[in-house]
N, C-alpha and C positions, 0 to 999 in steps of 0.2 A: 504494500500500500504506500509506503514511503516513496518508493521509486516512481509510482504512478502519480502521486501528488507533486513530486518534483518536476516530472515531465509536463504535467498540466500547467503548473505554475510558470515554467519556462515558456510554454506556448502562449499562455495568456499575456505574459510580459511582452512577448514579441508582437502580439496583436495590439497591445497598447502602444508600443513604439511605432507601429504602422498606422495608428489612428482608427483601428477597427473597434476597440473597446476603450471606454472612458479611462483615461490615465489616472483619475482619482480613485478608481476602484482598487480594492485590496486583492492582488493576484492570489494570495494564499487562501483567502476566504472563497474566492471564485473557484479555485482548483478543488477545494473540499466539496463545494456544492456540485460541481460537474462530476467528480468521482462518485459522489453519493447517487446522483441521477443515473450515471452509467451502470453502477452496480445494482440499483433498483430496477432498471430496465432489464438487466440480465436476469434478475430474480423473477420478475413477473412474466418475462418471456418464457422461462422454464416452467412457470406455473400454468402456461397455456394462453396468455393474451396473444391476439393475432398481430401480424406484422404491421398492419396499418395503424393499429392503436399504439404500438411501440414507436413507430415513426412520428406519430402525433405527439407523443410524450417528449421525444427528443427535440422536435421542432419547437414545442412550447418552452422547454428548458432553455434552448438557445435564444428564443425571442425575449427572454427576460434578462439577458445579460446587458449590463449598462453600456450603451453605445456612446461613442464620441459624438460631439455636435455635428461633425461632418457626415458621419454615418446616419444620423437622425435625418439630416436634410436629404440624403440619398434615398432613405427608406420612405419618406413622406412626399418627396418631390417638391418640397417648399422650404423656405428659410424659417428658422424659429421666430416666434413673435418677438418684436423689438420692445424693449422696456421703455416706458415713457417717464 
């Protein structure tokens, strides 16, 4: 588990440097979250959940990762609201 957490933390940090994930997010906490989701998907998959449901779980987990402002604009197709 330690090796997997380290690998995930390294990849999350790389995604932060590339502007895909908010740089203010804690990579250690995000790594723990993703590892828990992956292991949970593995467990419920073995228990019989269908592939489509497992993909939906993965998609939902990825969608809640904190995006950088640039990624938010790409996802919504518009600039964030300006403060007045």
